[in-house]
N, C-alpha and C positions, 0 to 999 in steps of 0.2 A: 557433292563437288559440282553437279551441274546447277543447283539451285544458287549456290554462290557464285558460279561463273555468270549465270543470267542476272543475278543481283548486281554483280560487279559491272557488267556491261551497262546496265541501266543507270548504276551510280556515274559512271563516266559521261552518260548522256545528261545527267542533271536530275534524274528521278531518284532521289536519295532514299526515299521510303521503300523502295523495292527491296534493297539489300537488308533493310531492318526486318521487313516481313519473311525474308528468305532465312535470316538467322533464327527468328522466332519459329518458323516451320521446322527448322533443323532441331532446335531445342525440344519441341514437342515430339518429334519423332524419336529423339533419344530417349525421352521419358517413357514413350510407348514401349521401346525396346527394353528398357530396365524393367517395366511391369511384366512384360512377357518373361524375361529372363528369371524373374523371381519365381515363376510358376512352372518353369521348364521341366523341373524335376519332380514335380508333385506326382504322388502316386500312392497305392495301397499294397502292402504285401502281407499275404496270409500263409502261415506255415504250421505244420505240425511237427514239433520237436519232442520226440518221446512221449511223455503223457500230458503235454501241455500244448495249447493252441496259441500261437504267437501272432498278433496283429500289429502291423506298424503302418501309420498313416503319416504322410508328409504333405504339408500344404504351405507354401510361401516360405519355405525353409524352416518351419516349425514341425518337429517330429512328435507324434504321439504314439506310444507303445503300450500294449495291454497284453498280459499273459494270463490265460485262463487255464484251469485244470480241465482236461478234455471230458471228463464225465460229467461235470457241472455246467458246461456251456449251453445257452439257450440261443436259437437261431431263429428270429422272427422279424417279419416286416415291421418297419417303424409304425405305419399308419395304414398302409393299404398295399394291394398286390405290386404297384409299381413304385413304391417308396424305397428308401434307403433300407439296408438290413441292419438290424440291431443285434450285435453279439453281446450276451450279457452273462454274468455269472460271479458269484463271490463278492457282490457289492460293486462290481465294476461294470460298465458298458461302453461300447465303442460302435460307432456306425461305419459301414463299409458299403461300397457299391457306387461311389460317385462317378467312377470312370467306366461303368458299364451302362449300356443303353437300358433304359427303364424296363422295357419289355423282356430283358434278359435276366434281371435281378432276381426273379423267382427261381430261374435255373441255377443262378450262383448260389442262392441259399440251399438248394437241393443238394448241389455238389458239396458244399461245407457239411451238411448234415451227413451225407453218405460217408465223406472222408472222416469224420469223427466216429462213426459207428464201426467202420472197417479198419481203421488203423490200430 
């Protein structure tokens, strides 16, 4: 509203392009909000349900779900100590750890391994 008010003031003073640029600015801010809203619900959920490890990943409204048999799951870093964690088994794989700081991904992998052993 402030941008439109300033643009309107300058429109009345004869500087018509100020209102055009204010409108363009508001359109770009609106697009930025849409891009942000699209990723606002991104996340990863890992749970043990009986004898299965269930992993759900959501990114930009697209959900990916993988179910693994607990005794056949492999938990390994994808390429190095600070890379994403790859959960694989039975011909499927999924990467997790996007929302964990790189230095804590190894801790997450250890927690997943421990939960798989003790559950």
